[in-house]
C-alpha positions, -999 to 999 in steps of 0.1 A, spaced: 8 170 -382 43 170 -368 36 200 -345 4 182 -332 25 152 -323 51 173 -305 24 192 -286 8 158 -275 42 145 -264 49 177 -244 14 174 -228 19 137 -219 54 145 -204 39 172 -182 11 149 -170 36 121 -162 58 146 -143 28 155 -122 23 119 -111 31 110 -75 30 82 -50 31 78 -12 35 49 11 52 16 3 42 -5 -27 33 -40 -14 22 -73 -28 -16 -70 -34 -22 -108 -31 -31 -112 5 -52 -144 3 -24 -162 21 -27 -142 53 -41 -165 80 -51 -153 115 -35 -175 142 -7 -186 118 9 -157 100 36 -139 119 49 -103 116 80 -116 98 58 -137 74 37 -106 67 66 -83 60 83 -109 38 51 -119 19 40 -83 13 75 -74 2 75 -41 22 76 -28 57 44 -12 71 42 26 69 28 28 104 29 6 135 5 13 164 17 -4 196 -12 -18 217 -15 -19 255 -13 -57 256 21 -57 238 6 -64 204 5 -40 175 -16 -28 146 5 -25 115 -6 -5 84 5 -10 48 -5 18 25 1 27 -11 -13 56 -30 -6 67 -65 -21 95 -86 -18 93 -124 -33 127 -128 -34 149 -97 -69 154 -83 -83 131 -109 -72 95 -110 -61 78 -78 -52 43 -69 -51 36 -32 -46 4 -12 -47 -1 26 -40 -32 47 -45 -30 85 -33 -61 104 -36 -67 141 -9 -88 157 -9 -101 193 20 -99 218 33 -132 204 37 -115 169 10 -137 154 -18 -123 133 -50 -119 153 -72 -104 125 -73 -85 93 -88 -51 103 -91 -36 69 -82 -47 33 -91 -22 6 -82 -14 -29 -94 13 -53 
């Protein structure tokens, strides 16, 4: 019984070592985001992380992307979240382009 427990512990340890994450973990509660009101500074503060990518737009605005991905078991169990926000040249949120969780 003791050797079974040790083998299970070793297997669990190896699985946890194989876990990985990419992106920036951010606050998943995004109900407070309000187009026409929320600023870039508000979004970064409220989400608790900087975006992983910022795409400048020709009009001076930007599309900012928050992304977080974790794998508990490689190629088996994934948890991904994406949030794409479009800000105008005045740094105020125009629209939420994409909000996904899995």
